[in-house]
TIZA-536581 format. One record per residue (C-alpha): x, y, z. Coordinates in pm, whole numbers, padded with zeros to 5 digits, always signed. Example, Ala and Ser with C-alpha at 12.3 -4.5 7.8 and 13.67 -1.06 7.14 Angstrom:
+01230-00450+00780
+01367-00106+00714
//
This chain:
-00819-00679+00223
-00566-00680-00059
-00598-00437-00350
-00546-00601-00689
-00507-00453-01039
-00561-00668-01348
-00418-00521-01668
-00506-00712-01986
-00631-00588-02323
-00864-00888-02354
-01183-00828-02157
-01253-01200-02146
-00915-01260-01980
-00982-00980-01730
-01306-01153-01630
-01136-01492-01606
-00867-01366-01368
-01120-01165-01167
-01332-01478-01129
-01028-01671-01004
-00988-01411-00729
-01361-01416-00648
-01348-01795-00623
-01054-01765-00385
-01237-01506-00177
-01527-01749-00125
-01306-02049-00054
-01054-01884+00177
-01253-01592+00325
-00987-01353+00197
-01106-01013+00073
-00977-00870-00256
-01060-00529-00400
-01014-00566-00776
-00966-00303-01047
-00935-00380-01418
-00740-00193-01688
-00744-00257-02063
-00404-00109-02149
-00070-00021-01996
-00137+00343-02073
-00461+00334-01874
-00287+00176-01575
+00001+00425-01585
-00244+00715-01606
-00414+00586-01292
-00075+00569-01118
-00002+00929-01215
-00328+01044-01058
-00271+00849-00736
-00076+01015-00456
+00069+00685-00338
+00122+00332-00465
-00237+00207-00504
-00206-00173-00522
-00065-00471-00336
-00081-00710-00634
-00060-00639-01008
-00164-00909-01258
-00006-00789-01581
-00039-00924-01934
+00300-00916-02109
+00162-00898-02465
-00035-00575-02429
-00108-00365-02733
+00074-00033-02718
+00319-00036-02428
+00389-00401-02349
+00370-00543-01998
+00745-00553-01938
+00778-00182-02021
+00475-00097-01806
+00632-00281-01513
+00961-00095-01563
+00777+00240-01558
+00590+00143-01241
+00916+00045-01071
+01064+00381-01179
+00773+00585-01032
+00893+00434-00794
+00662+00161-00666
+00883-00114-00528
+00610-00261-00308
+00353-00381-00560
+00393-00752-00625
+00383-00822-00999
+00257-01144-01155
+00296-01169-01532
+00046-01360-01745
+00139-01464-02099
+00097-01732-02363
+00469-01734-02443
+00714-01892-02193
+01017-01728-02362
+00926-01395-02199
+01009-01526-01853
+01373-01409-01866
+01265-01049-01936
+01046-01045-01625
+01350-01078-01395
+01446-00715-01463
+01136-00579-01288
+01141-00802-00978
+00829-00997-01073
+00697-01226-00802
+00571-01490-01043
+00523-01578-01408
+00213-01775-01511
+00069-01895-01838
-00275-01753-01920
-00415-02105-01917
-00318-02148-01550
-00554-02373-01356
-00745-02249-01052
-00548-02479-00818
-00212-02344-00933
-00340-01986-00926
-00473-02027-00573
-00145-02178-00456
+00056-01886-00596
-00177-01617-00460
-00186-01775-00114
+00193-01774-00109
+00200-01412-00224
-00063-01303+00029
+00135-01465+00310
+00444-01279+00192
+00262-00943+00187
+00115-00994+00533
+00458-01092+00667
+00615-00759+00571
+00552-00607+00912
+00793-00321+00863
+00618-00205+00546
+00255-00290+00605
+00019-00241+00897
-00272-00484+00925
-00576-00345+01109
-00919-00484+01181
-01221-00278+01083
-01536-00456+01198
-01477-00813+01078
-01248-00717+00790
-00867-00706+00782
-00723-00404+00602
-00360-00389+00486
-00210-00039+00494
+00127+00061+00352
+00336+00258+00598
+00397+00525+00336
+00021+00573+00288
-00049+00639+00657
-00076+01010+00743
-00182+00998+01107
-00321+00794+01395
-00546+00973+01641
-00746+00876+01946
-01107+00896+01834
-01298+01158+02033
-01628+00977+02015
-01516+00705+02258
-01442+00782+02623
-01257+00454+02665
-00979+00589+02437
-00961+00246+02280
-01081+00357+01937
-00836+00502+01689
-00888+00689+01366
-00621+00603+01112
-00600+00843+00819
-00432+00743+00493
-00394+00919+00159
-00700+00725+00042
-00938+00688+00334
-01012+00703+00707
-01046+00391+00923
-01181+00336+01275
-01023+00048+01458
-00986-00082+01812
-00661-00029+01996
-00449+00186+02222
-00227+00447+02062
+00085+00350+02258
+00050-00009+02139
+00036+00108+01778
+00349+00317+01828
+00530-00001+01935
+00374-00203+01654
+00478+00050+01389
+00833+00069+01523
+00937+00291+01233
+01144+00609+01246
+00894+00794+01026
+00620+00788+01289
+00635+01053+01558
+00406+01097+01857
+00349+01473+01877
+00068+01464+02134
-00062+01212+02386
-00345+01131+02142
-00175+01187+01802
+00094+01013+01597
+00194+01148+01256
+00400+01018+00967
+00681+01270+00914
+00680+01190+00541
+00347+01373+00525
+00435+01685+00722
+00407+01984+00487
+00470+02256+00742
+00610+02265+01093
+00524+02557+01323
+00601+02629+01687
+00281+02469+01809
+00142+02250+01529
+00209+02048+01215
+00025+02082+00884
-00011+01753+00700
-00023+01668+00329
-00402+01620+00342
-00455+01966+00495
-00510+01843+00852
-00346+02046+01128
-00247+01880+01456
-00132+02044+01780
+00202+01955+01936
+00178+01873+02306
+00359+02125+02527
+00563+01860+02702
+00668+01712+02367
+00754+02033+02182
+01132+02022+02232
+01165+01650+02156
+00938+01676+01851
+01145+01960+01706
+01470+01770+01759
+01335+01447+01610
+01187+01621+01306
+01512+01810+01243
+01709+01484+01250
+01456+01326+01015
+01485+01610+00764
+01866+01595+00772
+01867+01219+00719
+01619+01249+00431
+01830+01521+00268
+02142+01303+00289
+01955+01000+00156
+01824+01185-00149
+02141+01380-00233
//
């Protein structure tokens, strides 16, 4: 499932774009979770309340009343949210040059046909799903969910299943139960931020708020034990991570 935000001050245009996505969902069996905003200010306020980047795709009207679409996009990039893929909609082709400054994926006229819209969104969806180092795709029941690495807090073997083939993945927004073996997910993630602190627990070091001798306290309040055999290695890895983050930000 891809999360989509539509920001347009014309309600009729919001409905038109939403219907294009719903049509695509029926034709291609691709799930979209769609939110609509009537102003740039409303969208930016939502971003300020969200702990992490909330959307995969942003359909943004350039000629918004109040803060225009180009300025909204600049503010979103400065939050920073570099991952959201921005598509500008407008009636005026001359704005296309301005959209280059905010790394827009595409520029479309508001009168875009369904066929052209579908073609562009398919291409964009393929691009998002191909970003393996930034997104994790999991299956929950019959649905595919796309998770940003930065949103993932922890992966834990789910206690309710003796087979140890069910995992609970916790993000800043939700919890997901999926099939899989923890060690396979460690390989799949392949990212320095993820640290296995216990035989049944992997955490994202970005979300560690406190590190003690025997446990870690995460940004969502969860506390996880550190396995005895892993204690020394976990401490060393976390120390290196903190040093590298300090150097990167200074």
